[in-house]
C-alpha positions in Angstrom: 18.2 -0.8 -35.1 17.8 2.9 -35.4 17.6 5.1 -32.6 14.0 6.1 -31.9 12.3 8.4 -29.5 9.1 9.2 -28.0 7.9 12.6 -28.0 4.6 12.7 -25.8 2.9 15.9 -26.6 4.9 16.1 -30.6 2.3 17.9 -32.1 1.7 20.9 -29.4 4.0 24.5 -29.7 6.9 23.3 -27.8 6.9 19.3 -28.6 6.7 19.9 -32.7 9.9 22.2 -32.4 11.6 19.3 -30.4 11.0 17.0 -33.1 12.0 19.6 -35.2 15.2 19.6 -33.5 15.7 15.6 -33.9 15.0 15.6 -37.0 17.5 18.2 -38.0 20.2 17.1 -35.4 19.8 13.1 -35.2 19.1 10.1 -37.8 16.7 9.2 -35.2 13.1 8.2 -35.8 10.5 10.1 -34.0 7.2 8.5 -32.5 4.4 11.8 -31.5 1.9 10.4 -29.1 -1.0 13.3 -28.7 -4.2 13.1 -27.9 -4.6 16.4 -30.4 -6.9 18.5 -28.2 -6.7 22.1 -28.3 -3.1 22.5 -27.8 -2.2 19.9 -29.8 -2.2 20.7 -33.3 -0.5 18.5 -36.3 -0.4 21.2 -38.8 2.3 22.1 -36.9 4.6 19.3 -38.1 3.3 19.3 -41.6 4.3 23.3 -41.8 7.8 22.3 -40.9 10.3 23.2 -43.8 11.8 19.8 -43.2 8.6 17.9 -43.1 8.4 16.7 -46.6 11.6 15.2 -47.1 12.0 13.9 -43.2 7.7 13.0 -43.1 9.1 9.3 -43.2 11.1 9.3 -39.7 8.2 10.6 -37.9 4.9 8.4 -36.9 1.9 10.0 -35.1 -0.1 8.0 -32.3 -3.4 9.3 -30.7 -3.7 8.9 -27.4 -4.9 10.2 -24.1 -2.9 9.7 -21.2 -5.5 9.9 -18.5 -6.0 6.2 -19.6 -3.3 3.9 -18.8 -1.0 3.0 -22.1 -2.3 -0.4 -23.0 -0.9 -3.3 -25.4 -2.4 -2.1 -28.1 -1.2 1.7 -28.2 1.9 0.1 -26.6 2.4 -2.2 -29.9 1.8 1.3 -32.3 4.5 3.1 -29.9 7.1 0.2 -31.0 10.7 -0.2 -29.3 12.0 3.4 -28.5 15.1 4.3 -26.7 14.4 7.8 -25.7 11.1 9.0 -24.1 10.6 12.8 -23.5 7.4 13.7 -21.6 6.0 17.1 -23.1 2.5 16.4 -22.9 0.8 18.7 -20.5 -2.2 21.4 -19.6 -0.4 24.4 -19.6 -3.0 27.5 -19.5 -3.4 29.3 -15.9 -6.6 30.5 -15.9 -8.4 27.0 -17.0 -6.4 25.6 -14.0 -7.8 28.0 -11.8 -11.7 27.7 -13.4 -10.7 23.5 -13.5 -8.1 22.2 -11.2 -9.1 18.8 -11.9 -8.7 18.9 -15.2 -5.1 19.9 -14.8 -4.5 16.9 -12.0 -5.6 14.4 -14.1 -3.9 15.9 -17.6 -0.8 16.3 -15.3 -0.2 13.8 -12.4 -2.7 11.1 -14.0 -1.8 11.8 -17.3 2.6 11.5 -16.2 1.9 9.0 -14.0 0.2 6.3 -17.1 3.4 7.5 -19.2 6.0 6.5 -16.3 4.1 3.4 -15.8 5.0 3.0 -19.5 8.2 3.7 -18.9 8.8 1.1 -16.0 7.6 -1.8 -17.6 10.3 -1.1 -20.5 13.2 0.0 -18.1 15.7 -2.5 -19.4 14.7 -1.4 -22.7 14.8 2.6 -22.4 17.9 4.3 -22.1 16.7 7.8 -20.6 13.7 9.4 -20.3 12.9 13.7 -19.5 10.0 14.7 -17.6 9.6 18.7 -18.9 8.5 20.9 -15.8 8.0 24.6 -15.4 9.9 27.3 -13.7 6.4 27.9 -12.0 6.5 24.8 -9.2 8.6 27.6 -7.8 6.3 29.8 -7.5 7.0 33.7 -8.1 10.8 34.7 -7.4 11.3 37.9 -5.5 13.3 40.1 -6.9 17.6 39.2 -6.9 16.6 35.7 -6.3 16.7 32.8 -9.1 15.7 30.0 -7.9 18.5 26.9 -8.3 17.5 23.0 -9.2 16.4 21.8 -5.8 14.9 25.4 -4.1 11.9 24.7 -2.0 8.1 25.0 -4.3 5.6 27.0 -3.8 3.3 27.2 -6.6 0.7 29.7 -7.4 -1.6 28.1 -9.1 -3.5 24.7 -9.7 -1.3 24.5 -13.0 1.7 24.9 -11.3 0.7 22.1 -8.2 0.1 19.6 -10.9 3.5 20.0 -12.7 5.2 20.0 -9.2 2.7 16.6 -8.4 3.9 15.2 -11.6 7.4 16.5 -11.3 7.3 14.6 -7.6 5.8 11.1 -9.2 8.7 11.4 -11.8 11.6 11.5 -8.7 9.7 9.2 -7.2 9.7 6.6 -10.0 13.2 7.2 -10.3 13.7 6.4 -6.7 11.7 3.4 -6.4 11.9 1.6 -9.8 15.5 2.8 -10.9 14.1 5.0 -14.3 16.5 6.4 -16.1 15.1 9.5 -15.8 15.9 13.4 -15.5 14.1 16.9 -14.5 14.1 19.8 -16.7 12.5 23.3 -15.9 12.2 26.2 -18.6 10.2 29.2 -18.3 8.3 31.5 -20.8 9.2 29.8 -23.9 8.4 31.6 -27.6 8.7 30.6 -31.1 6.3 29.6 -34.4 3.3 28.5 -34.4 2.5 29.0 -30.9 -1.3 29.2 -30.2 -2.8 32.3 -30.6 -3.8 33.1 -26.7 -0.2 33.1 -25.8 1.3 36.5 -25.0 3.7 36.9 -28.0 1.2 36.3 -30.8 -1.6 38.1 -29.2 0.3 41.3 -28.7 1.5 40.9 -32.3 -2.5 40.4 -33.3 -3.2 44.0 -31.7 -0.1 45.7 -32.4 -0.9 45.4 -36.2 -4.3 46.3 -35.5 -4.2 48.9 -33.1 -5.8 47.6 -30.1 -4.4 47.9 -26.7 -2.2 45.4 -24.9 -2.4 44.4 -21.8 0.6 44.4 -19.5 0.8 42.6 -16.1 2.5 45.0 -13.3 2.1 45.0 -9.7 -0.5 46.8 -7.5 0.5 50.7 -8.3 0.3 49.4 -12.3 3.9 51.0 -12.1 6.6 48.0 -12.8 5.6 45.1 -15.5 6.0 41.4 -14.7 9.6 40.1 -15.8 10.6 36.7 -17.1 13.6 34.8 -19.0 12.0 34.5 -22.0 13.8 31.6 -24.6 12.9 30.6 -28.2 11.6 26.9 -28.3 14.5 25.6 -30.8 17.0 27.0 -27.7 15.0 24.5 -25.7 15.2 21.9 -27.8 19.0 22.4 -28.0 19.1 22.0 -24.3 17.0 18.9 -24.4 19.3 17.4 -27.0 22.2 18.4 -25.6 21.1 16.7 -22.1 20.2 13.5 -23.4 23.7 13.3 -25.7 26.7 11.4 -24.5 25.4 10.6 -21.6 25.4 14.0 -20.0 22.3 14.1 -17.8 22.5 11.9 -14.5 19.5 10.1 -13.6 17.4 11.7 -10.7 18.8 14.9 -11.2 17.2 18.3 -12.4 18.4 21.0 -15.1 16.8 24.4 -15.3 17.1 25.7 -19.1 16.7 29.3 -18.9 17.1 32.3 -21.7 20.0 34.4 -20.9 18.4 37.9 -19.9 15.7 39.1 -17.8 12.9 40.7 -19.8 10.2 42.7 -18.7 6.8 41.9 -20.1 6.7 46.0 -20.9 9.8 45.6 -22.7 8.4 42.4 -24.7 5.8 43.9 -26.1 7.7 47.1 -27.2 10.4 45.3 -28.5 7.5 43.3 -31.0 6.3 46.8 -31.5 9.6 47.9 -32.7 9.8 44.6 -35.1 6.2 45.7 -36.8 7.3 49.8 -36.7 4.0 50.4 -35.3 2.9 52.1 -31.6 2.4 50.1 -29.0 -0.7 51.1 -27.0 -0.7 49.3 -23.5 -2.3 49.4 -20.0 -0.8 48.2 -16.8 -3.1 45.9 -14.9 -2.7 44.3 -11.8 -3.9 41.4 -12.9 -3.1 39.1 -9.4 -5.3 41.4 -7.7 -8.3 40.6 -9.8 -7.0 36.9 -10.9 -5.0 35.3 -7.8 -2.4 32.9 -9.2 -0.5 35.1 -11.8 2.8 35.7 -10.2 4.8 38.8 -11.0 8.0 37.6 -11.8 9.8 34.0 -12.1 13.3 33.6 -12.6 15.5 30.4 -12.7 19.2 30.0 -12.0 21.1 28.5 -15.5 24.6 28.4 -13.9 24.2 24.6 -14.0 24.0 24.1 -17.3 26.2 26.5 -18.5 29.1 24.8 -16.4 28.1 21.7 -18.0 28.8 23.6 -21.6 25.4 24.3 -23.0 25.0 28.1 -24.2 21.8 29.7 -26.1 22.4 29.0 -29.4 20.3 31.9 -30.7 20.3 35.2 -28.5 16.9 36.5 -27.6 16.8 39.6 -29.7 17.4 37.8 -32.9 15.2 35.0 -31.5 12.2 37.3 -31.0 12.9 39.3 -34.1 13.2 36.1 -36.7 9.8 34.9 -34.7 7.8 37.9 -35.3 8.5 38.4 -38.9 7.6 34.8 -39.5 4.0 35.2 -37.4 3.4 38.0 -39.5 4.7 36.5 -42.6 2.5 33.1 -41.6 -0.5 35.1 -40.3 -2.6 31.9 -40.4 -1.4 30.8 -36.7 -2.2 34.4 -35.7 -5.7 33.0 -36.0 -7.5 31.3 -33.1 
């Protein structure tokens, strides 16, 4: 029987890029589990260039993981070999306003998914829990967090992801699940939600509006991130799933190849568009605590295993900006 992968959040931004990567680089069938809320959008799947020729390999199952995966939903999912758990609530502002929503979506939802895996652990070959750099909290200059460094969540979103991650590790330790964890940070790419920094910056630059840049208290230094394209993230996940590379109970950082300031990113976007960048540096953390100035992960572990970013930051960014302008329906939100 052909290999099958379950991708939770498969209609989400990163999730649909993972689905596309699996369709292009394996012969696996894919089951997308999604509740199709503000972040899940089936049009992402339908918009993929590969969709018409490969849609027969994809099934979409609707389910809200705040409820247990009951027997009917499990029957719709069917037999799967790999589980990639990407479904999550991810918006920091909303987590500050409603932290319990994020506990339910990320901690409870993950536990329900883990129970589904536990009941089928003899049949499931691998399970990936997709975590975030934000569990480590802000990174001082010169610091890049390694996989097992201490956590210091700066907001309820990060704390909910850390709680879910610890539950995943606990299930691996307690029940022997074939499970590993990845951390990644600041993913961009085609079909991203228009509220996110890259598409919102494209929209504002095209309209001649001012772009708000998250900065320090003095409003002189902007925040920095290791931005990475969703296709590169998908490449790393398949690399870990393949040929038994991942060790159960281990964690892996998936990191862009270099650090980029938020101002630098906005300037690069404006450069691709051939437009002037109007911007304002804002001390956002003081007005909205929970937004961290700098995040940084150490990607040495994945590099030592032989994985490298397939397409560099500059080419990935230019391709994304040009695609988004040509498909500006994805800028409407």
